[in-house]
N, C-alpha and C positions, 0 to 999 in steps of 0.2 A: 092286590090286597095282601098276598103272601109276603111280597117285598116290604110292604109297609109294616107288617107284624114283625118281621125280622129286624127292621131298623129300630122299632120300639124296644125289642128285646136287647139289642146291642146297647141302646141308651140306658136301659135299666142296669145292665152290667156295669157301665161306667159310673152310674150314680151310686150303686152299691159299693163299688171300690172306693169312691170318695167318702161315703159315710163310714165305711169300715176303716179307712185311713191308710191302706196300702194295697199293693197288687195281690190278687188271689191266684197263686200259681202252683200251690202244693197242697197236699192232703191236710197238713197241719193248719194251713190258712182256712180251709173249709171247716175244720173242726171248731176253730175259734169263731168263725163267722156264724156257724150254726148256734153256738152258745149265745152270741150277741143277738141273733134273731129271736131266740127263745126268750131271752131276758126282756127284749124290747116289745114283743108282740104277744107273748104267751102261747105262741104257736110253734110247732116243731117241724123242721125240715131235716132230712137225713144228710149225713156227710156225703154219701154216695150220690144223692140227687144233686147236691151243690157241685160236686166234682164233674158230673156230666153237664150241668148247666154252664159251667165256666170252661168246658172243653179240656179239663185236665185228664179225663178219661174220654178217649175218642170212641163214641158209639152213637147210633141213631137215637135221638132224644127229643121228645115232645113233652114239655113240662105240663103237669096236670093243672087244672083250674085252681086246686088248693095251693099248689106251689106258687102260681102266679099271684093269687090273692095275697098270700103271705108276704111275698117280696114287695108287693105294692103297699101293704100295710106297714112294712118295715121302713119304707120310704115316706110314710106320712099320708098316704091316700086311704080312702075307705075300702077300695077293692081294685082288682085289675082293670075292670071296665072304667072306673073313675080315672085311673091313670091313663089308659089308652085313649079315651075320648078326647083328652086335651091335645092330642096330636092328629085329629081328623084332618084330612088333606085339604079339602076345598074351602073350608071356612072355619072361623073361630067358633067353636060350639062347646062351651064349658057346661058342666052340670050346674044346676042351680045352687049347689052347696059349695061354699068356700071358693068361689071363682077367683077372687083376688089372690088368695093364698096359692092356688094352683098356678096362676100366671107368675107369681113370684118365684115359685120353684123352677119353672121353665127359664125365667130370666136369670135366676141364680146359676143354673147350669151353664148358660152361655157366658155369663160374667166370669165364672170360675175358669172356664177354658181360656177366655181372653186374658185373665190375670196370669195364668200359667204361661201363655205365649209372651206377654209383655215381660214377665219376670225372667224368662229364659233369654230374652233379647237384651235386657238391660244388665242383668247380673250384678245388682247393686244392693248392699245392705240398707240403703236409704229407703227402699220400698216399704220397710217395716216401720218407718218413722212417721210422725205426725206431719201433715202437709205444711207447706210454708205459710206464714201468717197472712200474707197478702191474698193467697188463694182461699183460705178459710173465710176471710172477710168478704171476698168477692162472692163466693158461693152462698154464704149466709144471706147476703143482700139479694142475690138472684132468687133463692128459694122463697124469700119473703115478698118478692116483687110480683107484679102481674104479667111480666114479660115472659115469652115462651122460650127463648134461646139465648145462649151465651157461648163465648169461645175463648180459648187460650191460644194466643197467636204469637209465635216467635220462631226464629231460625232454628235449624238443627243444633243440638248441643245445649239448649236452654233447659232441658229436663222436663219437657211437656208430658212425656209418657210416664215418667216417675211421678210427676205431680198428679196426673189424672188417676193413676193407680192408688196413690195415697188418699186422694179425695174420695174416690169410690169406697174405699175401705172405711175412712173416717166418717163420712156422712151416711152411707147406706148399707154397706155389706159387712162391716166388722161386728164383733160381739157387743161393742158399746157404741153402736152407730147413733149419730145425732138424730136421724130420721128412720127409726126401725120399721115403721109401717109402710114406708115408701118402697116402691119397686124400682131398682136400678138395673138397667141392662147395659153392661159395658161391652162394647164391640171393638176389637182390635182391627184397625183398618187393613193391615196386611193380610188378614185371614178372613175378612168379612165376606167377600164374594164366594170363597170356597165353602164357607159355612152355609150360605144361602143355597148354593147349587148342590151341595152334597146331601143335605138333609131335607127331604120333602116335608117332614113333619113340622118344619119351621115355616110353613107356608104363610102364616100370619106375619112373620118377619119380612118375608119376600114381598107381601102385599104392602106392608108399611113402607119399605125402602123404595118400592116402585110407585108409591103413592096411589093406592087403589082404595079409597075410603069406603067404598061399598063393601069390601071384604075385610077391612082392617079390624083388628081386635077392638079398636076404640068404639066401633059401632055398638058392640055389646054393652060396654060400660056407659056409653051415652044414653042407651035405652034403659040401663039399670044403674042409675047414679047412686042408689042406696048401697050398692056393693063396693063402691070406691072407698078404699081405706086410707088413702094418702096420695102421693104423687107417683106417676110413672115417669122415670127419668131415663131417657135414652142418651147414652154416652158413647160417642164415636171418637176413638183415638187415632191420630195419624191419618187425617183425611188424604194426605198426599200419597199414601201407600195403597189406596183402594184401586185407583186406576192411574197408570202412567200416561195414557193418551189423554190429551187435553179435552178432546171432544167428548170422550166417555166420562171423564171427571166432571165436565160441565153439565152433562145430562144428569149425573148423580146429584150434583149440587142444586140443580133446578128442582129435583124431587124434594130435597131437604127444605128448600124455600117454600115449596108448595105445602109441605107438612107444617111448617111454621105458620103459614097463612091459615091453614084449615083448623089449627088448634088455638087460634086467637081467642076464642070464647070458651075454651076448655081449660079451666084453672088447674086441673090435675096433671097436665102433660108438660114436661120440660125436656129441652134438648141441650146437651153440652157437647161441644166438639173441640178437638185440638188440631191445629194446622199450621203450616208455614206461611209466611207473608205472601208468597206467590200464589198459593191456593186461595188464600183469603181475598186476594185481588180479583180472582175469577168470581168468587161469591159476591164481592162488593159490586162489581160491574153488573151482575145480574140483579142484585138487590136494589140498586139505584134506579132500575127501570120500574120498580114497584115500591114507591116511597113508603107505603103503609107497612110493608114487610120490615123495613129498617127500624121502625118503631117497636118491633117485637123483639129486638136484640138488646141484651143487657150488657152495659160496660164494654162496648167495642167501638172501634172507629171505622168509618167507611171512606177514609181518605184515599185519594188516588195513589199517593206515594206509599209503597209497601212499608218502608222503614218507620212511618208514622203510625202504623197500625199495630206494632209490637206492643203487647200488654203484659208480657212476662218479664219482670225485671231480672237483672243479673243478681247473683247472690250478694248479700250484704256482708260486711265484716263479721258481724255476730254469727250469721249462718255458717260462714266458712270456719270460724273458730269452733263452733259447736260440732261441726262434722269432723274436723281434724282431731278434736279431743276424744273421739271414739277410738282412735288408733294410737295417737301420739300424746306425750305429756302436755300439760296445760300451757307450758311456756313455749311450745313448738311454734305457735302462730307468731309470737314475737320474734323468735329466732329466724323464722322464715322471712318476716318483714325486714329483719336486719341484714340477712345474707342474700335473699332473693326477692326483692320487692316486685320485680317484673312478673315473677311467677304467680304472685297473688292476683294480679290483673287477669292472668290467663285462667286460673282456677275459679274465677268468679262465674264462669260458665259451668253449670252442673256436670256436663259431660266430661270436661277436663278435670274437675274435682274428683269425679268417680274414677277416672283413669289414674289420677294421682294416688288415690287411696288404694288402688290395686297393685301399686308398685311393690316389688319385693324388698327393696332396700329398707333398712331399719329407719334411716332418717334421710329420705330423698330431698332434693332441693334444687334441681337444675331444670330450667324450662327447656333447655336444648333436648334433654332426654325425653321430656314429656311430649314435645312437638314431634320428635322422631317417632315415638311410639304411636302417636295419633296418625301421622302420615303413613306409617307402615300398616296400620289397621284399615285405612280408608283408601289410599291411592295405590300403595305398593302391594296390596293384597288381592288375591283372586276372589271373585271372577273379574276379568277384564283389566288386570294390572297393567299390561303393556299398553292397552288402548287408553286407559285413564291417564297414564303418564304422558302419552303422546298428545292428548288433548290439553293437558296442563302446559306442556312444553310449547305447544302451538299458541296457546293463549298468552304466554309470556313473550313469545317472539312477536306476535302481532301487536302487542302493546309496547313493543320496543323495550322489553325488560322493565316495564313500569314507567318508562320515560314519557310515553304517550298518556296524557291524562284522560282522554276520552276512552270509553269502553270499546271492546272488540265486538264487531258484528258477528252474529251467530254463524252466518254463511262463510266466514273466514276460517272457521274451525273444521276439522275432518268431518265429513258428512256421510261417508259410506255406511252400509248397514252394520258392519262389525263394531262401529263406534257409537251407535245409537244407545245400546244398553249401557255402555261405559259412561256416556254423557248423562243418562238418567241417574246412574249411580252417584255421580259427582253432584248432581242437583239434589238428590235425596239426602246425601251426606252433608249438604250445605257447604261444600267446598266452593261451589260457584252458584250463581243465580242468574235468572233471566229478567229482563225488563223490556216491555214493549213500548216503543217510542213512536208517536205520530210523526209522519214525514209529509212531504209535499204530495200533491195530487191525491189526497185522501188515502195514502198508503201508510203502512205500519212496518217498522223494522224491529228486529229482536236483538237487543244488546246483551252481552254476557260480561259479568264482573266477578271478581273474587268476593266471597261473602265476608271474609275476615282479613283485615289488614295485617295482623300479626302473622297469620299463616302465609299470606302472599309474600310478605317481606322475608320470612324464613326460607320459603322456597326459592325466592330470588337470590338470597345470600348463598344458598347452596349451589345454585346454577353458576354464579360468579366464581365460586370456589372450584367447581368442576372444570371450568374453562380457563382458569388462570392459575399461576403459581401462587402459593400462600406466602406472600411477602409484602413489604410496605408499598410496592408499586401497585398492588391491588387496591389499597386504600386510595392512592392517587387516582387510579382509573375511575373508581366509583365516584370520587369527589368531582372529577372533571365531567364525567358522563351525565351526572344528575345535577349539574350546576344550576338548573332552573327549577329543581324540585328539592328544596332544602330539607323538608321533613323526611322524604324517602331516603335521601342521601345519608342523613345522620342515623336513621333507623337501620339501614343496611350496614353501615360502619359499626354500629353497636352489636349487631348480630355477628359480624366478622370477629370482633374482639371477644365476644362471649365464646364463640367456637374455638378461638385461639387459646383461651384459658382452659376450656374443656379438654382440648387436645394437647395442652401443655407446650405450646409453641413459644418457648422461652426466647429464642433468638429473634422472633418476630416482635414479641412484646417488649423486649428490653430497649428497643429503639423507637417505641411507639410515639413518644413525645417529640422525637427529632423532626417529624414531618411538620411540626408547628414552629420549628426553630428557624428564625430568619437567617442566621449565619451559616446554615447547612446548605451547600449548593447541590447536594446529591439528589434531592428530591424536589418535585414541584411543591411549593409551600401552600398550606391552607391557612388563611388568615385566622388568627386566634379569635378575633371578634366575630368571625363568621362560623364559629363552631358551636354546636349545641352543648351547653354545660353538662347535659346528662351523659355525654361521652366520657368526660373526666370523672364524674361521680360514679359511672359504671365501672371504671377501672378500680376505684376504691372498693366498691362492693365485691368485685371479683377477687381482689386481693384478700378480702376478709375470709373467703372460702378456700384459698389455696396457699397455705403457709409455706410450702416448699418453693413455690414460685415467688412468693413475697420476699423470702430471704435472698433470692437470687436477683430479683428485679430492682428492688428499692435502691441498693447501692449504685446501680446503673442510672436510675432516675436522678440521683443526687449529683451526678457528674455532668449532666447537661443543663444548659440554661433554661430550656423549656421545661425540663423535668422539675427543676427547682421552683419555677414559677407555678406550673400547672399542678404538680402533685403536692409539693410541700407548702405552697403559699395560698394560691387562689382556691384550691379544692382540697385542703388538708382534711383528713378523716378524723374529725374531733370525737365522734362517737367511739372510735377505736383507739383513742389516746392512751388509755391504760392497757388495753389488750395487746397492742403491738406498735401502734403508730408513734408513741412517745419515745420508745427505745430507738426507733429509726431516725429520730431528729439528729442524732449524733452524726450521721452521714451528711446531712444538710449542713451542719455547723462546720464540719471538716472541709467542705467543698465551697462554701460561700462565706468568706471571711469579712465582708463589709459590716460596718457597725449596725446598720438597721437590720440586716439579716441575723446578726448575732443576738441582738436584743429580742427579735421575734422568736428565734429558736429557743433562747433561754426562758422566755416567758412561757412557751409551751411546756418546757421541762418543769418549770415551777408549778404550772397548772396540773401536770401529771402527778406530781408528788403531793399537791394539795388535795387532789381527788382520792389519792390512796392514803391520805392522812399520815404521810411520812414526814414528820417534822424535821428530822435531821437532814434529809435531802432538800427540803424546802430552804433550810438555812444556807446550805451551800449555794443555791441559786440566788437567794436574797443577798448574800455577801458579794456575789458577782455583780448584781445590780447596784449595790452601794458604791462599788468602785468606779461607776461610770462618771466621767467628767462632763460638766456643762450639759446636764439633761435638758435645760431650757431651750437648747438649740434643736431639739428633735422635732420631727413632723408630728401631726396629731395622732396618727396610729401608733407610732413607735413611742411617743410620749405617754400615750394611754397604757401601753404595756408596762412601761417603767413605773408609773405611779400606781397602777393597780397591784403590782407585786408588793410595793411598800405598804399599801393600804391593807392588803390581806395578811401580811406577815407581822407587821408591827402591832403590838397590843393596843395602843391608842393612837389617835391622830393628833399630832402636835399642831398648835396654832400656826406655827411657821410653815409646816407642810401644807396645811389646808389653804393658807393664804397664797402659797406658791401655785397650788392647783387652780384656784380661782383666777389668779393673774394669768396663768398659762391659757386657760379657757378664754379669757377676754382677748388675749393677744391673737389667738387663732381666729377669733371672730373678726377683730378689727383688721387683721392682715389678710382676711379672706382665705386663710389656709384651708378652711372648711367653708364651702359655698353655702349661702343661706338656704338654698333649696335642696341641698344634699343632706344625707344622713350624718348627724354629728357623732362620729365614731369615738372621738376622744371622750365625750361625756358618757356615752354608753358604757365604755369599759370601766369608767370610774363608778357609775351607778351600780353596775353589776357587782363590783368589789364591795361597795358600801352595803349592798343588800346581804351579801354573805356575812358581813360584820354587824348586821342589825343596827346600823347607824341611821336611824330614820329621819332625824332632823336634817342631816346633811343631804340625804336623798331628796327630800322635798325642796331644799334650797337649790340644789343643782338642777333639778327638773324644772323649777320655775324659771331659772336663768336661761336654761336651754330653750324652753317654749317661747320666751320673750325674744330671743335672738334669731331663732331659725323658723323658717316656714315649713311646717311638718305635715301639712294637709295631704301631700302626695306620698307620705311615708306610712299612712295608716294601715296599709295592707302588709307592710314590712314586718316580719316576725320579730326583728330586733326592736322595732318601735313598740310592738305590743308587749314585749318583755319589760321595756322601760316603764310603760304605763301600769303594768301589773305590779312592778316593784314599788312604784309611787303609790298605788292603791294600798298596798301592804303597809307602807310607811304612814299613810293617813290613818289606817286602822289602828296602828300602835301609838298614834299621837292625838287621840281623842276626836278624830273627824270620821266617826264610823259610818254615818249615813252617806256622806260623799264618797267615802272609800268603797262602800258596797256598790253604789251606782257606777263608779268608775270601773271597778273590776268586772261588773256585769257586762260592760260593753267591750271587754277585751276578748280576743279570740286568736289563738295561734293557728295559722294556716300557711300553706305553701312554704313550709320550712325546708331549707336546703337539705338533701338526703344525708350529707356528711355531718350535719348538726342536729338531725331530727330528734334523737333521744336526749342529747345534752341540753337542748332548748326545752323539750317537753318536761323533763324531770324538775327543772327549776320552776317552771310555770305551775306544775302540779303541787309543789310544796306551798306555793302561795295560795292555791285553791283550797288546800286543806285548812288553812287558817280561817278563810272565809266560811267554810262549811262548819267549822267549830263555832265561829261567832253566831251562825244561824242555828246552832244547836242541832245540826244534822250529823250526829256523831257516827252513825252507821255508814253514811256516805263517805265521811272523812276517813274512816278506818279502811274502807274499800280502796280509796285513792292511795292511802299509805301502803297498802299491800301491793298495788301496781308499781309505786315508786321503788319499793324494795326489790320487786322482780326485775325491773329495768336496771337498777343499780347492781344487782347481783350478776346480771347478764354482762354488763359492761365493766364490772369490777370497780365501780365507783364507791369505795368504802365510805367516803365522806357522806354521800347522800344516803347510803344504807343506814349508817349510824344515826343521821338526822331523823330519818323516817322511823327507825326503831324507837328512838327516845320519845318522839312525838306520840307514837302509838302507845307506849307505856303510860304516858301522861294522860291521854284520852281515856284509856281503859281504867286507870286509877280514879280519875275524876268521875267517870260514869258509874263505877262501882260504889264510890262514896255517896253520890247523889241517890242511887237506888237504896242504899242502906239507910240513908236519912229519911227517905220517903216511907220505908218499912217501919222505922221507929215511930214516925209521926202517926202512921195508921194504927199501930198498936196502942199508942196513947189515946187515940180517938175512940178506940173500942173499950 
């Protein structure tokens, strides 16, 4: 009994500290607390009594009944007996007065402790924010349903603990809780067992989790339904951290399922858990033996494949942007998308986004740094750093460095006792996961896989670098070794290239294109057609971030045939045309004197000056084109470059010039210079130029001829085709065919844009969209799109588009202001 009383007094101290708002460790704290007690209760306790009670003065002390009653009243109870009786050891025995409120206080005490534990573990400012929209919708539906339980299921790093913390605060525990009368008891899985074992006064919790309904607190409320004021919501976070041993965890899960069954007819009880897919697999297996239990779970899947049970989505673009804007300028997301698109895929996992937000750099933007930080905190950190590294290394070796597609058997990995804790740590951190697979003779084997392809590829790339010299032969080795695994081969090569840029390996990078050059006998050649285009786009993206390397590397690229084709022609960085790529065209022109290359290069230079609205420089390039002899002999692409420059620079289109264009288009069709099933690039270049010049009749004429001649059904997903259709819809809108124009544009969608053209394509499409929004009188939406256009144009220094958007914005605001004034005058007359 004495021990029980002491435990209750210790709990009282904790609750007073929480209400007071800080530690009570000095005389001045006791003075302020005494004033707070007097103000709250009208009863006085001396400072010296409080100092002895909190141990500031070391002396034998047995508080009087008056002191204990006063402290209990301060905490919201009628007296000390009322407070102490709620912790009776063997059964739940509340007083008949305010039982629901007393239970709520006890649950709040546990919830607050769990929230402190979760907060110290996560260390994220996101805890203070509103839950994600999908979670609010899910829990609103759950609370209104008749079902007993639900779960948030996802691998580590998906933000489950953050989510459950936010939901507990938003729905139940916060000052503006959605359900203020409900009791929510949030239990952190990592400390749950220690709470149950440490405090005898929580015997009712012990009974609940061990499923002893005869002693459960619910027995009282089932017998006194008039005292139920809302729901009792039991929330258990991180099921995987309660027990590491599968048999013990299985026993705990069975108790949870029994709880769900027993509360089927009790409308006021709810259970919410968070867990990883492998834990949910255990629960699913047990639940499928009792089909009635599965009906009591809301919005979960009992599929046998763990990956199909995940119900926490990755972060959306909007969610990532909103989080980034808490620390960085609004344009930062767009800059990140431009400079490090792969990083956006990584930080779609809340854990990585949180890690990213904690970086010290003013403007971070390298996924290599982020992955290094993550692995340093998970694998290369104590405890068990050496053992974890050995397990990972063994997993890579037994998978033949990823060459073996089948997973590794668990018994192939280190099995001695010193590795067991390290193995569990890797599982809990979601670096690896297990999967039980049925085998012959009614046996089961456990397979081990990496949980995340990006992490696995990053670790593999580093392993190749540790064991080989950093040169082009490394690329050759990787290419040969993974000849039958194309995806992994290219992803590893991309990581090697990223690391090379990060470490400024200029000598490695300057010859990177030479391994694709047929005339170079020094290296085993990789066929260009067998190379993922993302490798070449990646080089462009990395060059955007490293100006000092760019100035050194691009002159080298211009000197090799492969560099001319792969960097300057096939994968030219159009989005960076004004920023830097346009100025580097001169290297290409100096090293590739052929007529087609010269026309292509000068067309890019003209486009650069067109986008910067530099009329004088445009004329210089136009004069160069005017001097070309026999343009009718050019191929479709080069001819398109030639004619589009003339269309853009000349103030009007002469009848002679237009006739020559139509004749040229017909010849390309009849001579099959452009195959009927291929994309008509000549016509596209001309339609694009006509759209800039607002020559709507000629756009419609050329589009009609093109659709009659070419079979374009296979081109509908091509973003170039979608631009043609959007330009044609715009032409319809301006030539009196509004209804057809609106329906045509409604069916357009820009997707799968090449990374090197992403914003150059998007900004032209958005300008068309603005006109249709204005036509639909959606002025606010149109102005929002114009703001986006201006932001993109400013980032890329496309002055032409910035000026276009600004002029359109002024026009919309003026017209809108005029209409509002007219309506006001009309209303005044009416009055």
